[in-house]
N, C-alpha and C positions, 0 to 999 in steps of 0.2 A: 625212523625213530631209533633213539639210542636205548640202552638197557634200562634207563630210568623212565622211559615212556615219553621223553621230550622229542620233538621233531628236530632233526639235524639238518643243517643247510649244506648241500653238496657244493664243492668248488665248481667253477665254470671253466670250460675249455677256452684257452686263449685264442683259438682260431674262430670257432663258430659261436661261442657263448653258451653252448648247451651244457647241461649238468654232467659232471664227471664222477663216477663211482670209482674212486682210486683203487679199491680192492678188486674190481672187476675189469677195468680197462686194460687192454693189452699194451697201451702206449701212454702212460701217465707223463705229463699232466694233461694230455689231450684225451678227448672222448673216444677217438678211434685212430687206427693206423692211417686213415685217409687224411685227417686233420694234421697228423704228425708229418706226413709227406708234403702236404701243402706248405707247412711252416718251413721245412727243410729247403724246399724249392725257393722260397722267398729269401732265405739266408744265402743260398748258393747263387741266386740271381742278383744279389746285393740290394734287394729292396729293404732288407733289415741290415743294420750294422751297429757295432759298438762304437760310441763316440770316442774320438781321440782327443786327448787334452795335451797340447804341446807343452813341452818343458823347455827350460832355458838351454839345455844341451842337445836338443833334437838335431839341429843342423850339423853339429860337430861329430856325432857318433853314428849317424844314420845317413843312408843314401836317399831317404825319403820314400822308399818303396816297402818299408817294413823289415828290411834286412840290414843288419849292421855291417859296417865296413870290416873287412878282414885285414889284419896286419900281416903282410907277406914278407917281413924282414927276417 
């Protein structure tokens, strides 16, 4: 409950869906360090990724591996 006596809704952990007390958790927005580590493992294992939107000059300035071409002149 908040200071006015109303019931407050806790946010949910993005991994397990459990309630998260942001002031008490050691790993916000997760409910625990365990959920935080599981999420990190999914990112590092490439199960999660940020979508890439191709632009018109992607082929000209990039090798396609995320690293730009270096001008060695």
